[in-house]
C-alpha beads as a LAMMPS data file, in Angstrom:
LAMMPS data file: protein, C-alpha beads

284 atoms
283 bonds

1 atom types
1 bond types

-500.0 500.0 xlo xhi
-500.0 500.0 ylo yhi
-500.0 500.0 zlo zhi

Masses

1 110.0

Atoms # bond

1 1 1 6.199 59.333 1.827
2 1 1 9.278 58.073 3.649
3 1 1 11.409 54.944 3.116
4 1 1 10.409 53.835 6.702
5 1 1 7.265 53.963 5.976
6 1 1 7.381 52.298 2.820
7 1 1 9.421 49.395 4.209
8 1 1 7.333 48.918 7.109
9 1 1 4.264 49.278 4.358
10 1 1 5.754 45.953 2.520
11 1 1 6.347 43.897 5.613
12 1 1 2.886 44.362 6.331
13 1 1 1.866 43.101 2.820
14 1 1 3.997 40.600 3.521
15 1 1 2.842 38.848 6.573
16 1 1 -1.207 39.644 4.815
17 1 1 0.027 37.477 2.036
18 1 1 1.891 34.706 4.522
19 1 1 -1.781 35.026 6.655
20 1 1 -3.490 34.684 3.212
21 1 1 -1.805 31.238 1.895
22 1 1 -2.175 29.432 5.425
23 1 1 -5.695 30.433 5.488
24 1 1 -6.148 29.023 2.107
25 1 1 -3.933 25.662 2.648
26 1 1 -5.836 24.990 5.875
27 1 1 -9.139 25.564 4.270
28 1 1 -8.493 23.248 1.335
29 1 1 -6.827 20.978 3.689
30 1 1 -3.277 19.926 1.679
31 1 1 -0.372 21.064 -0.071
32 1 1 -0.199 21.563 -3.924
33 1 1 2.585 19.603 -5.823
34 1 1 5.129 19.756 -4.883
35 1 1 4.716 20.979 -1.726
36 1 1 4.587 18.420 0.888
37 1 1 4.035 19.037 4.347
38 1 1 4.301 16.498 7.115
39 1 1 0.197 15.369 8.250
40 1 1 -1.125 17.324 4.931
41 1 1 -3.576 15.676 2.660
42 1 1 -2.198 16.597 -0.928
43 1 1 -2.875 15.531 -4.749
44 1 1 -0.798 13.111 -6.496
45 1 1 -0.785 13.953 -10.229
46 1 1 0.145 11.438 -12.844
47 1 1 1.105 11.711 -16.651
48 1 1 -2.020 9.547 -17.603
49 1 1 -4.925 12.022 -15.402
50 1 1 -4.421 9.458 -12.596
51 1 1 -4.811 12.624 -9.627
52 1 1 -4.420 10.202 -6.308
53 1 1 -4.976 11.589 -2.676
54 1 1 -1.394 11.303 -0.633
55 1 1 -0.255 12.287 3.143
56 1 1 2.932 12.470 4.070
57 1 1 3.160 10.758 7.552
58 1 1 5.469 10.053 10.192
59 1 1 6.003 5.806 10.429
60 1 1 4.334 5.185 13.830
61 1 1 1.339 7.556 13.185
62 1 1 -1.890 6.201 13.517
63 1 1 -3.676 4.260 11.114
64 1 1 -6.856 5.841 11.810
65 1 1 -5.711 9.242 11.630
66 1 1 -4.174 8.057 7.524
67 1 1 -7.790 6.809 7.768
68 1 1 -9.043 10.312 8.154
69 1 1 -6.742 12.170 5.850
70 1 1 -7.550 10.163 2.857
71 1 1 -10.801 9.434 3.073
72 1 1 -10.685 5.989 3.131
73 1 1 -13.907 4.076 4.317
74 1 1 -14.439 2.514 7.672
75 1 1 -15.251 -1.216 8.602
76 1 1 -14.548 -2.615 5.613
77 1 1 -12.886 -6.101 4.472
78 1 1 -8.994 -4.778 3.354
79 1 1 -6.538 -7.144 0.964
80 1 1 -2.564 -6.203 2.188
81 1 1 -0.277 -7.657 -1.348
82 1 1 3.583 -8.066 -0.240
83 1 1 6.200 -9.619 -1.634
84 1 1 7.098 -8.595 -5.637
85 1 1 8.202 -10.330 -8.809
86 1 1 12.210 -10.734 -8.534
87 1 1 13.558 -13.512 -10.530
88 1 1 10.629 -14.000 -12.703
89 1 1 10.152 -15.792 -15.536
90 1 1 7.608 -14.421 -18.094
91 1 1 5.509 -16.691 -18.087
92 1 1 5.443 -17.286 -13.918
93 1 1 4.956 -13.474 -14.476
94 1 1 2.057 -13.978 -16.801
95 1 1 0.401 -16.756 -14.413
96 1 1 0.568 -14.370 -11.086
97 1 1 -0.791 -11.336 -13.128
98 1 1 -3.534 -13.501 -13.718
99 1 1 -4.011 -14.676 -10.255
100 1 1 -3.924 -10.793 -9.329
101 1 1 -6.506 -10.085 -11.882
102 1 1 -8.406 -12.664 -9.403
103 1 1 -8.064 -10.861 -6.986
104 1 1 -8.952 -6.839 -8.106
105 1 1 -12.090 -8.318 -9.104
106 1 1 -13.128 -9.928 -6.367
107 1 1 -11.927 -6.515 -4.363
108 1 1 -14.196 -4.782 -7.131
109 1 1 -17.515 -6.752 -6.643
110 1 1 -17.277 -6.862 -2.545
111 1 1 -15.873 -3.624 -2.010
112 1 1 -12.441 -4.825 -0.831
113 1 1 -9.644 -2.649 0.280
114 1 1 -6.042 -2.883 -1.426
115 1 1 -2.993 -2.030 -0.148
116 1 1 0.266 -2.792 -1.464
117 1 1 3.601 -0.801 -1.695
118 1 1 2.288 1.482 -4.205
119 1 1 5.849 1.465 -6.433
120 1 1 5.763 1.136 -10.670
121 1 1 6.929 -2.574 -10.004
122 1 1 6.376 -6.196 -9.579
123 1 1 3.070 -7.278 -7.846
124 1 1 2.641 -3.442 -7.017
125 1 1 2.588 -2.981 -10.344
126 1 1 0.694 -5.721 -11.303
127 1 1 -2.667 -4.704 -8.947
128 1 1 -2.604 -1.322 -10.626
129 1 1 -2.243 -2.315 -14.378
130 1 1 -5.844 -4.987 -13.355
131 1 1 -7.261 -1.964 -11.451
132 1 1 -6.904 -0.208 -14.659
133 1 1 -7.737 -2.807 -17.159
134 1 1 -11.210 -3.451 -15.645
135 1 1 -12.132 0.077 -14.689
136 1 1 -12.284 -0.742 -10.871
137 1 1 -12.820 1.840 -8.578
138 1 1 -11.910 0.238 -6.007
139 1 1 -9.693 2.296 -3.165
140 1 1 -6.069 0.723 -3.829
141 1 1 -3.773 1.746 -1.441
142 1 1 -0.323 2.437 -2.123
143 1 1 2.346 3.281 0.959
144 1 1 5.950 3.362 0.758
145 1 1 8.625 5.702 2.438
146 1 1 9.379 8.999 1.114
147 1 1 12.774 8.508 0.811
148 1 1 12.682 6.188 -2.007
149 1 1 10.024 7.575 -4.573
150 1 1 9.189 9.875 -7.018
151 1 1 6.364 10.952 -8.731
152 1 1 5.683 13.375 -11.725
153 1 1 6.281 16.901 -10.547
154 1 1 8.384 15.391 -7.124
155 1 1 12.260 14.925 -8.096
156 1 1 14.299 12.399 -6.325
157 1 1 17.934 11.937 -7.347
158 1 1 18.334 9.212 -4.352
159 1 1 14.264 7.404 -5.403
160 1 1 14.647 4.130 -6.070
161 1 1 11.048 3.512 -7.511
162 1 1 8.305 5.842 -9.194
163 1 1 4.693 6.103 -7.503
164 1 1 2.651 3.472 -9.768
165 1 1 0.074 5.283 -11.425
166 1 1 -2.890 4.054 -11.104
167 1 1 -3.253 4.043 -7.338
168 1 1 -6.314 6.033 -5.952
169 1 1 -4.495 6.382 -2.569
170 1 1 -0.666 6.834 -0.900
171 1 1 0.429 7.421 1.753
172 1 1 4.128 8.305 2.395
173 1 1 6.211 7.409 4.937
174 1 1 9.975 8.738 7.018
175 1 1 11.636 6.356 6.848
176 1 1 15.702 5.786 5.120
177 1 1 14.668 2.062 3.893
178 1 1 12.370 0.111 1.976
179 1 1 10.995 -2.044 5.134
180 1 1 9.644 1.232 7.079
181 1 1 6.562 1.329 5.673
182 1 1 5.847 -2.255 6.814
183 1 1 3.633 -2.075 10.025
184 1 1 1.667 0.590 8.895
185 1 1 0.594 -1.173 5.932
186 1 1 -0.751 -4.017 8.069
187 1 1 -2.263 -1.328 11.296
188 1 1 -3.636 0.108 8.219
189 1 1 -5.461 -2.972 7.588
190 1 1 -6.320 -3.918 11.031
191 1 1 -7.557 -0.202 11.224
192 1 1 -9.736 0.074 7.602
193 1 1 -11.570 -3.554 8.620
194 1 1 -13.067 -2.258 11.902
195 1 1 -10.350 -4.303 14.081
196 1 1 -12.890 -7.767 12.938
197 1 1 -15.839 -6.306 12.166
198 1 1 -14.749 -6.500 8.629
199 1 1 -12.626 -9.096 7.248
200 1 1 -8.522 -8.812 7.008
201 1 1 -6.039 -11.067 5.438
202 1 1 -2.602 -10.509 3.097
203 1 1 -1.586 -11.877 0.114
204 1 1 2.684 -12.671 0.011
205 1 1 3.520 -13.103 -3.459
206 1 1 7.404 -13.625 -4.463
207 1 1 8.985 -11.380 -2.038
208 1 1 12.865 -11.406 -0.231
209 1 1 13.735 -10.626 3.244
210 1 1 11.190 -7.724 4.067
211 1 1 8.781 -10.122 2.741
212 1 1 9.734 -12.461 4.734
213 1 1 9.343 -10.414 8.250
214 1 1 6.256 -9.378 7.308
215 1 1 4.111 -12.244 7.293
216 1 1 6.105 -12.721 10.635
217 1 1 4.639 -9.348 11.677
218 1 1 0.847 -10.196 10.347
219 1 1 1.328 -14.160 12.253
220 1 1 1.883 -11.938 15.351
221 1 1 -1.062 -9.539 14.639
222 1 1 -3.511 -12.702 14.033
223 1 1 -4.270 -11.988 10.669
224 1 1 -5.017 -14.709 7.899
225 1 1 -2.190 -14.955 4.922
226 1 1 -3.067 -16.570 1.789
227 1 1 0.730 -17.416 -0.222
228 1 1 0.970 -17.991 -3.692
229 1 1 2.621 -21.169 -3.583
230 1 1 4.966 -21.167 -7.453
231 1 1 4.968 -17.651 -7.276
232 1 1 9.396 -17.957 -5.767
233 1 1 11.715 -16.569 -3.163
234 1 1 10.046 -16.294 -0.068
235 1 1 6.682 -17.374 -0.577
236 1 1 8.322 -20.854 -1.314
237 1 1 10.569 -20.535 1.340
238 1 1 6.996 -20.452 3.543
239 1 1 5.632 -22.765 1.810
240 1 1 7.933 -25.470 1.622
241 1 1 8.590 -24.611 5.450
242 1 1 4.785 -25.517 5.795
243 1 1 4.611 -28.295 3.769
244 1 1 7.763 -29.754 5.359
245 1 1 6.943 -28.855 9.514
246 1 1 10.576 -27.774 9.888
247 1 1 12.600 -24.461 9.141
248 1 1 15.482 -23.151 11.043
249 1 1 14.545 -19.342 10.706
250 1 1 13.132 -17.746 13.812
251 1 1 10.379 -16.334 11.422
252 1 1 9.851 -19.033 9.577
253 1 1 9.339 -21.119 13.213
254 1 1 6.718 -18.810 14.604
255 1 1 4.709 -19.060 11.600
256 1 1 4.878 -22.680 11.833
257 1 1 3.699 -22.464 15.989
258 1 1 0.511 -20.418 15.213
259 1 1 0.154 -19.106 11.549
260 1 1 -3.485 -18.781 10.047
261 1 1 -1.878 -19.689 6.159
262 1 1 -3.454 -21.029 3.114
263 1 1 -1.957 -21.641 -0.458
264 1 1 -2.726 -20.474 -3.941
265 1 1 -1.002 -22.216 -6.681
266 1 1 -0.277 -20.277 -9.282
267 1 1 -1.195 -22.692 -11.914
268 1 1 -4.943 -22.839 -9.878
269 1 1 -7.958 -21.166 -12.093
270 1 1 -9.704 -18.187 -11.290
271 1 1 -13.385 -20.419 -10.083
272 1 1 -10.603 -22.174 -6.954
273 1 1 -9.301 -18.971 -6.289
274 1 1 -11.914 -16.936 -5.985
275 1 1 -13.376 -19.792 -4.166
276 1 1 -10.946 -19.401 -1.457
277 1 1 -11.187 -15.759 -1.792
278 1 1 -15.390 -15.840 -0.523
279 1 1 -14.751 -18.273 1.786
280 1 1 -11.921 -16.192 3.767
281 1 1 -14.604 -13.461 3.542
282 1 1 -17.739 -15.137 4.111
283 1 1 -19.104 -14.185 1.109
284 1 1 -20.155 -15.740 -1.873

Bonds

1 1 1 2
2 1 2 3
3 1 3 4
4 1 4 5
5 1 5 6
6 1 6 7
7 1 7 8
8 1 8 9
9 1 9 10
10 1 10 11
11 1 11 12
12 1 12 13
13 1 13 14
14 1 14 15
15 1 15 16
16 1 16 17
17 1 17 18
18 1 18 19
19 1 19 20
20 1 20 21
21 1 21 22
22 1 22 23
23 1 23 24
24 1 24 25
25 1 25 26
26 1 26 27
27 1 27 28
28 1 28 29
29 1 29 30
30 1 30 31
31 1 31 32
32 1 32 33
33 1 33 34
34 1 34 35
35 1 35 36
36 1 36 37
37 1 37 38
38 1 38 39
39 1 39 40
40 1 40 41
41 1 41 42
42 1 42 43
43 1 43 44
44 1 44 45
45 1 45 46
46 1 46 47
47 1 47 48
48 1 48 49
49 1 49 50
50 1 50 51
51 1 51 52
52 1 52 53
53 1 53 54
54 1 54 55
55 1 55 56
56 1 56 57
57 1 57 58
58 1 58 59
59 1 59 60
60 1 60 61
61 1 61 62
62 1 62 63
63 1 63 64
64 1 64 65
65 1 65 66
66 1 66 67
67 1 67 68
68 1 68 69
69 1 69 70
70 1 70 71
71 1 71 72
72 1 72 73
73 1 73 74
74 1 74 75
75 1 75 76
76 1 76 77
77 1 77 78
78 1 78 79
79 1 79 80
80 1 80 81
81 1 81 82
82 1 82 83
83 1 83 84
84 1 84 85
85 1 85 86
86 1 86 87
87 1 87 88
88 1 88 89
89 1 89 90
90 1 90 91
91 1 91 92
92 1 92 93
93 1 93 94
94 1 94 95
95 1 95 96
96 1 96 97
97 1 97 98
98 1 98 99
99 1 99 100
100 1 100 101
101 1 101 102
102 1 102 103
103 1 103 104
104 1 104 105
105 1 105 106
106 1 106 107
107 1 107 108
108 1 108 109
109 1 109 110
110 1 110 111
111 1 111 112
112 1 112 113
113 1 113 114
114 1 114 115
115 1 115 116
116 1 116 117
117 1 117 118
118 1 118 119
119 1 119 120
120 1 120 121
121 1 121 122
122 1 122 123
123 1 123 124
124 1 124 125
125 1 125 126
126 1 126 127
127 1 127 128
128 1 128 129
129 1 129 130
130 1 130 131
131 1 131 132
132 1 132 133
133 1 133 134
134 1 134 135
135 1 135 136
136 1 136 137
137 1 137 138
138 1 138 139
139 1 139 140
140 1 140 141
141 1 141 142
142 1 142 143
143 1 143 144
144 1 144 145
145 1 145 146
146 1 146 147
147 1 147 148
148 1 148 149
149 1 149 150
150 1 150 151
151 1 151 152
152 1 152 153
153 1 153 154
154 1 154 155
155 1 155 156
156 1 156 157
157 1 157 158
158 1 158 159
159 1 159 160
160 1 160 161
161 1 161 162
162 1 162 163
163 1 163 164
164 1 164 165
165 1 165 166
166 1 166 167
167 1 167 168
168 1 168 169
169 1 169 170
170 1 170 171
171 1 171 172
172 1 172 173
173 1 173 174
174 1 174 175
175 1 175 176
176 1 176 177
177 1 177 178
178 1 178 179
179 1 179 180
180 1 180 181
181 1 181 182
182 1 182 183
183 1 183 184
184 1 184 185
185 1 185 186
186 1 186 187
187 1 187 188
188 1 188 189
189 1 189 190
190 1 190 191
191 1 191 192
192 1 192 193
193 1 193 194
194 1 194 195
195 1 195 196
196 1 196 197
197 1 197 198
198 1 198 199
199 1 199 200
200 1 200 201
201 1 201 202
202 1 202 203
203 1 203 204
204 1 204 205
205 1 205 206
206 1 206 207
207 1 207 208
208 1 208 209
209 1 209 210
210 1 210 211
211 1 211 212
212 1 212 213
213 1 213 214
214 1 214 215
215 1 215 216
216 1 216 217
217 1 217 218
218 1 218 219
219 1 219 220
220 1 220 221
221 1 221 222
222 1 222 223
223 1 223 224
224 1 224 225
225 1 225 226
226 1 226 227
227 1 227 228
228 1 228 229
229 1 229 230
230 1 230 231
231 1 231 232
232 1 232 233
233 1 233 234
234 1 234 235
235 1 235 236
236 1 236 237
237 1 237 238
238 1 238 239
239 1 239 240
240 1 240 241
241 1 241 242
242 1 242 243
243 1 243 244
244 1 244 245
245 1 245 246
246 1 246 247
247 1 247 248
248 1 248 249
249 1 249 250
250 1 250 251
251 1 251 252
252 1 252 253
253 1 253 254
254 1 254 255
255 1 255 256
256 1 256 257
257 1 257 258
258 1 258 259
259 1 259 260
260 1 260 261
261 1 261 262
262 1 262 263
263 1 263 264
264 1 264 265
265 1 265 266
266 1 266 267
267 1 267 268
268 1 268 269
269 1 269 270
270 1 270 271
271 1 271 272
272 1 272 273
273 1 273 274
274 1 274 275
275 1 275 276
276 1 276 277
277 1 277 278
278 1 278 279
279 1 279 280
280 1 280 281
281 1 281 282
282 1 282 283
283 1 283 284
């Protein structure tokens, strides 16, 4: 056999193998651990055994496409959580965790999809821990910039956070900084709720400048918000503005002008918080 024939045969085998690999990827509908392709679902595998469906998308993607790729419910009530836990004292963290536990129990009972930033820290970790401890099954969707996160099998030397290992789904968006995900968090919440067929609401806990902008987005979209007063930073800034009726920042002025905002106190009882959630979502 000549060298030319050998080269041709090897090339043919490589072409067939590449075609078979592409066919396999298309058939299974996604990429494997470590292989991330735009708009293709893949699985994130954590050391605790959690297997989470994920997709990498452009931040401007229509939320309906995310809903389809992640196989999320349609016309189902949603709660999105924004903020963090910066500067919280241990007793504040404990009270906030108890409040998150109440919201998580509500989500489980009433089939609510919860959406947050998806990282191992702050309120995202609180929601993940709550879902794990309660052995809950409600969808917990984390949305974060791919450039900022890492997880087992995906080393990222530039990452600032790990993905939280009790979330059921992740949406990883293009973008070089935190905040690239903000619009999609709220747009997906509205989409999953069926744009009014079911209820959608947000909850602001603590948070910084990004969270302050996000509550401004929610007001523009007409999404009701719960502000956890006593959790610090952005949440308390909004609470003070609403209670005094005065604000210098433009985003706070917009909230004062037309925001559908309710307060939850970090010291409230579980029964009181549940009552507010029941009223907002029209359940009992």
